[in-house]
C-alpha positions in Angstrom: -19.4 55.0 -36.5 -18.3 51.4 -35.8 -18.1 49.0 -38.7 -20.1 45.7 -38.5 -18.3 42.9 -36.8 -17.2 40.1 -39.2 -18.7 36.8 -37.9 -18.3 33.3 -39.5 -20.7 30.4 -38.8 -19.3 27.1 -39.7 -21.8 24.4 -40.8 -21.4 21.0 -42.4 -23.8 21.5 -45.3 -27.3 22.8 -45.8 -29.6 19.7 -45.8 -32.9 20.0 -43.9 -32.4 19.3 -40.2 -33.0 20.7 -36.7 -29.5 22.2 -36.3 -29.5 23.6 -39.8 -32.9 25.3 -39.3 -31.8 27.0 -36.1 -28.4 28.2 -37.5 -29.9 29.3 -40.8 -32.5 31.4 -39.0 -29.6 32.9 -36.9 -27.8 33.9 -40.1 -31.0 35.4 -41.6 -32.0 37.4 -38.5 -28.8 38.9 -37.2 -28.6 42.7 -37.1 -26.8 43.7 -40.4 -25.9 47.0 -38.9 -23.8 45.3 -36.2 -22.6 42.1 -37.9 -21.3 41.0 -41.3 -22.2 37.3 -41.4 -20.1 34.9 -43.4 -20.9 31.2 -43.6 -18.2 28.5 -43.9 -19.0 24.9 -44.7 -17.6 21.6 -45.7 -20.0 21.2 -48.6 -21.7 24.0 -50.4 -24.9 22.1 -51.1 -28.3 21.1 -49.7 -31.9 22.1 -50.2 -31.6 25.0 -47.8 -28.5 26.6 -49.3 -30.6 29.3 -51.1 -31.9 30.5 -47.7 -28.3 31.2 -46.6 -27.3 32.8 -49.9 -30.1 35.4 -49.5 -28.4 36.8 -46.4 -24.8 35.8 -45.9 -22.0 38.0 -47.1 -20.3 34.9 -48.4 -20.6 31.1 -48.3 -17.2 29.6 -48.5 -16.5 25.8 -48.9 -13.6 23.9 -47.3 -14.3 20.4 -48.5 -13.0 17.4 -46.5 -13.9 13.7 -46.8 -12.6 12.5 -43.4 -10.4 13.8 -40.7 -7.7 11.2 -41.2 -7.0 12.2 -44.8 -3.9 14.3 -45.5 -5.8 17.0 -47.5 -7.8 17.8 -44.4 -4.8 19.6 -42.9 -4.5 21.7 -46.0 -8.2 22.7 -45.8 -7.7 23.5 -42.1 -4.9 25.9 -43.0 -6.9 27.3 -45.9 -9.7 28.1 -43.4 -7.3 29.8 -41.0 -5.9 32.0 -43.9 -9.5 32.9 -44.9 -10.3 33.9 -41.4 -7.3 36.2 -41.3 -8.0 37.6 -44.8 -11.6 38.5 -43.9 -10.5 39.7 -40.4 -13.1 37.4 -38.8 -13.6 38.4 -35.2 -16.1 35.6 -34.2 -16.2 32.0 -35.4 -19.1 29.9 -34.3 -19.2 26.2 -35.1 -22.5 24.4 -35.3 -22.1 20.7 -34.9 -19.7 17.9 -34.0 -17.8 18.0 -37.3 -17.7 21.7 -37.5 -16.5 21.9 -33.9 -13.7 19.5 -34.6 -12.4 21.4 -37.6 -13.5 25.0 -37.1 -12.4 25.6 -33.5 -8.7 24.6 -34.0 -8.7 26.5 -37.3 -10.0 29.6 -35.7 -7.4 29.4 -33.0 -4.6 29.0 -35.6 -6.0 32.2 -37.2 -6.0 34.1 -33.9 -9.8 34.7 -34.0 -10.5 36.2 -30.6 -14.0 34.8 -30.1 -14.4 31.1 -30.8 -17.8 29.6 -29.9 -18.4 25.9 -30.1 -21.8 24.1 -30.0 -23.4 21.2 -28.2 -26.7 20.5 -29.9 -26.9 16.7 -29.3 -26.2 14.2 -26.6 -23.8 11.3 -27.0 -26.1 8.3 -27.5 -25.3 8.0 -31.2 -21.6 9.1 -31.0 -18.6 6.8 -31.1 -15.9 7.0 -28.4 -13.5 8.5 -30.9 -16.0 11.2 -31.9 -16.6 12.1 -28.2 -12.9 12.3 -27.5 -12.2 14.4 -30.6 -15.0 16.9 -29.8 -13.8 17.2 -26.2 -10.3 18.0 -27.5 -11.7 20.6 -29.9 -13.6 22.4 -27.1 -10.2 23.3 -25.6 -9.9 25.8 -28.4 -13.2 27.5 -27.7 -13.7 30.6 -25.6 -17.3 29.5 -25.0 -19.4 26.5 -25.8 -23.2 27.0 -26.4 -25.5 24.2 -25.3 -29.1 24.3 -26.7 -30.6 22.9 -23.6 -29.8 22.5 -19.9 -29.4 18.8 -20.5 -26.6 19.5 -23.1 -25.1 21.9 -20.7 -25.0 19.3 -17.9 -23.3 16.8 -20.3 -20.6 19.4 -21.1 -19.9 19.8 -17.4 -19.8 16.0 -16.9 -17.1 16.0 -19.7 -15.0 18.4 -17.7 -15.8 21.9 -19.1 -15.8 24.7 -16.6 -19.2 26.2 -15.9 -17.9 29.7 -16.9 -17.1 28.2 -20.4 -20.7 27.1 -21.0 -23.7 29.2 -22.2 -27.2 27.8 -22.6 -29.2 29.2 -25.4 -32.3 27.2 -26.2 -33.7 26.8 -29.7 -36.1 29.3 -31.1 -39.1 29.5 -33.4 -41.4 32.0 -35.0 -44.8 31.5 -33.2 -46.6 33.5 -35.8 -46.3 30.7 -38.4 -48.1 28.1 -36.2 -51.9 27.9 -36.3 -53.5 27.2 -32.9 -54.9 23.7 -32.7 -57.6 24.3 -30.0 -60.7 22.7 -31.7 -62.6 20.3 -29.5 -63.2 16.6 -30.4 -61.6 13.2 -30.0 -58.0 12.7 -31.2 -57.9 11.1 -34.6 -54.6 12.0 -36.1 -51.3 11.6 -34.2 -48.1 13.0 -35.9 -44.4 12.7 -35.3 -41.7 14.8 -37.0 -38.2 13.4 -36.9 -35.5 12.0 -39.2 -35.8 8.2 -39.6 -32.8 7.3 -37.5 -32.5 4.6 -34.8 -32.3 7.0 -31.9 -35.7 8.4 -32.8 -37.3 5.1 -31.9 -40.1 5.1 -34.5 -40.4 1.4 -33.9 -41.8 2.1 -30.4 -44.4 4.3 -32.0 -45.4 1.7 -34.6 -45.7 -0.9 -31.8 -47.9 1.4 -29.8 -50.0 2.1 -32.9 -50.7 -1.6 -33.3 -52.0 -1.8 -29.8 -54.2 1.3 -30.1 -55.6 0.4 -33.5 -57.7 -2.3 -31.9 -59.6 0.1 -29.6 -59.7 3.3 -31.8 -60.8 2.5 -35.3 -60.5 6.1 -36.5 -57.0 6.6 -35.2 -54.3 7.4 -37.8 -50.6 8.0 -37.4 -48.4 10.2 -39.6 -44.6 9.9 -39.7 -42.9 13.0 -41.1 -39.3 12.8 -42.0 -36.9 10.8 -44.1 -33.8 8.8 -43.4 -32.0 5.4 -43.5 -34.7 3.5 -41.6 -37.7 4.2 -43.9 -37.9 0.9 -45.6 -37.3 -1.0 -42.4 -40.1 1.0 -40.6 -42.5 0.5 -43.5 -41.9 -3.2 -43.3 -42.5 -3.1 -39.6 -45.8 -1.3 -40.1 -46.9 -4.1 -42.4 -45.7 -6.8 -40.0 -47.7 -5.2 -37.1 -50.8 -5.0 -39.3 -51.0 -1.2 -39.3 -49.8 -0.3 -42.8 -53.2 1.3 -43.4 -53.0 3.3 -40.2 -49.4 4.6 -40.4 -48.6 7.0 -43.2 -45.1 7.9 -44.1 -45.1 11.5 -45.4 -41.4 11.9 -46.0 -39.6 15.2 -45.7 -42.0 18.1 -45.6 -41.4 21.9 -45.8 -44.9 22.7 -44.6 -44.6 21.6 -41.0 -46.9 24.2 -39.6 -49.7 23.0 -41.9 -49.0 19.4 -41.0 -49.3 20.2 -37.3 -52.4 22.3 -37.8 -54.1 19.2 -39.3 -53.1 16.9 -36.5 -54.7 16.3 -33.0 -51.6 15.2 -31.0 -47.9 14.9 -31.3 -45.5 12.1 -30.3 -41.7 12.0 -30.0 -40.6 8.6 -28.6 -36.8 9.3 -29.0 -34.2 7.5 -27.0 -32.1 10.6 -26.9 -32.7 14.3 -27.5 -30.9 17.5 -26.7 -33.6 20.0 -27.5 -35.9 18.9 -30.3 -37.3 21.6 -32.6 -40.2 19.3 -33.6 -41.6 19.1 -30.0 -41.2 22.9 -29.6 -43.1 23.5 -32.8 -45.9 21.1 -31.9 -46.3 22.9 -28.6 -46.4 26.3 -30.3 -49.2 24.9 -32.5 -51.2 24.0 -29.4 -50.9 20.2 -29.8 -50.7 17.9 -26.7 -47.3 16.3 -26.8 -46.3 12.9 -25.6 -42.5 12.5 -25.5 -39.8 10.4 -23.9 -38.4 11.6 -20.6 -34.9 12.1 -22.0 -32.4 15.0 -22.3 -33.8 18.4 -23.1 -37.4 17.1 -23.3 -37.4 16.9 -19.5 -36.5 20.6 -19.4 -39.0 21.5 -22.1 -42.1 19.7 -20.9 -43.7 20.1 -17.5 -45.2 16.6 -17.1 -49.0 16.7 -16.8 -49.3 20.4 -17.5 -47.6 21.2 -20.9 -47.2 17.6 -22.1 -46.7 14.0 -21.0 -43.4 12.2 -20.5 -43.0 8.5 -20.9 -40.2 5.9 -20.5 -38.1 5.7 -23.7 -38.5 2.5 -25.6 -41.6 1.5 -23.6 -44.4 1.0 -26.0 -46.9 0.1 -23.2 -46.1 3.4 -21.5 -46.6 5.3 -24.7 -50.0 3.5 -25.2 -51.1 4.5 -21.7 -50.2 8.2 -22.3 -52.0 8.3 -25.6 -55.1 6.6 -24.2 -55.1 9.3 -21.5 -55.4 12.0 -24.1 -57.7 10.2 -26.4 -60.2 9.3 -23.7 -60.2 12.8 -22.2 -60.4 15.4 -25.0 -60.8 18.3 -22.6 -57.6 17.4 -20.8 -55.8 17.1 -24.2 -57.0 20.6 -25.1 -55.9 22.0 -21.7 -52.4 20.5 -22.1 -52.1 21.9 -25.6 -53.2 25.3 -24.5 -50.7 25.4 -21.6 -47.9 24.2 -23.9 -48.7 26.9 -26.5 -48.6 29.6 -23.8 -45.4 28.4 -22.3 -43.5 28.2 -25.7 -44.7 31.5 -26.9 -43.6 33.1 -23.6 -40.1 31.6 -23.4 -39.0 30.6 -26.9 -38.6 32.8 -30.0 -36.1 33.4 -32.7 -35.8 37.0 -31.5 -34.8 35.8 -28.0 -32.3 33.2 -29.4 -30.7 35.7 -31.9 -30.3 38.4 -29.2 -28.6 35.9 -26.9 -26.1 34.9 -29.6 -25.4 38.5 -30.5 -24.7 39.3 -26.9 -22.2 36.4 -26.9 -20.5 37.7 -30.0 -20.0 41.0 -28.3 -18.5 39.6 -25.1 -14.9 40.4 -26.0 -12.0 38.0 -25.7 -12.4 37.4 -21.9 -11.0 33.9 -21.9 -7.4 33.3 -22.9 -6.6 31.0 -25.7 -5.6 27.6 -24.5 -1.9 26.7 -24.2 -2.4 24.2 -27.0 -3.8 26.8 -29.3 -0.9 29.2 -28.4 1.6 26.6 -29.5 -0.2 26.1 -32.8 -0.3 29.9 -33.4 3.4 30.1 -32.7 4.1 28.1 -35.9 3.0 31.3 -37.8 0.9 29.4 -40.3 
């Protein structure tokens, strides 16, 4: 009988977020008869840490506070020694910082399968971050993109097609109540961290225009982040403070979606947003920016509407289209729900990752990694 394969997922920490949700579900759902799942991290904290502790064989911290600090090298060597001690066969890194640290560390340790991740596009990344992550990918045997858009960006950065796998995000359709009730749209919701690239200001500007025509219309902004005070001030300045409700971080997203009538995601950049996927699973008509993975996820006019990023007038037009034609809004929501439930699930996502972990060391370690291994650290 074969023993379970030791796998290590490297995460930054366990604060609520899209990447964290996907990777934690992966940890929780992997076949325990085939894999022993360890989790490495920079910081062993965050609201979702208990979810990981329920399933992971261990959660091990390698704390760093910047890649330029001298003690980061010691932590890198500590991670490599840990991989050797635990006989880790697969290391998967889950974001930019984990890629930069974990892939070279796994190569030093001689881990045969080293899987990097690309779960974002580059709009909010510095030139240094982009260069550093590209260098780290040289130590990967495969890099997983969570959307075709992210995969295309990897190819543009010079990665060979054979080094890239596309595994879209998953969800559990059973937790989302179908929103198929007839009637005019009254509540429009968005779910996203309050960061500049999410372009909540575009939504608030659109809300101010729509408020004059639709007196019952309300907007809910779910999520927290550094722009909250700025956005609340903008809602006051636009005269819609009584129409735009800031709900903060919520753990009951299925319930929030079930109580809404439409979903908006006006982001300037997205790789493959969980929030849009979940809204579609709930049967909500979705209006989103035509950027990144949203173009792959949404079939414009059939499973949602795509608009120009940063264009409040275009967003207003798309929302008017849904508000003024409730039957069309219901049809779009129904088509979106069917599409998501057919193509996206955690079971499908987990199976794809498990297949990747079992692929064997097909790709040779890069020459740079071989030189590092030769030091015998």
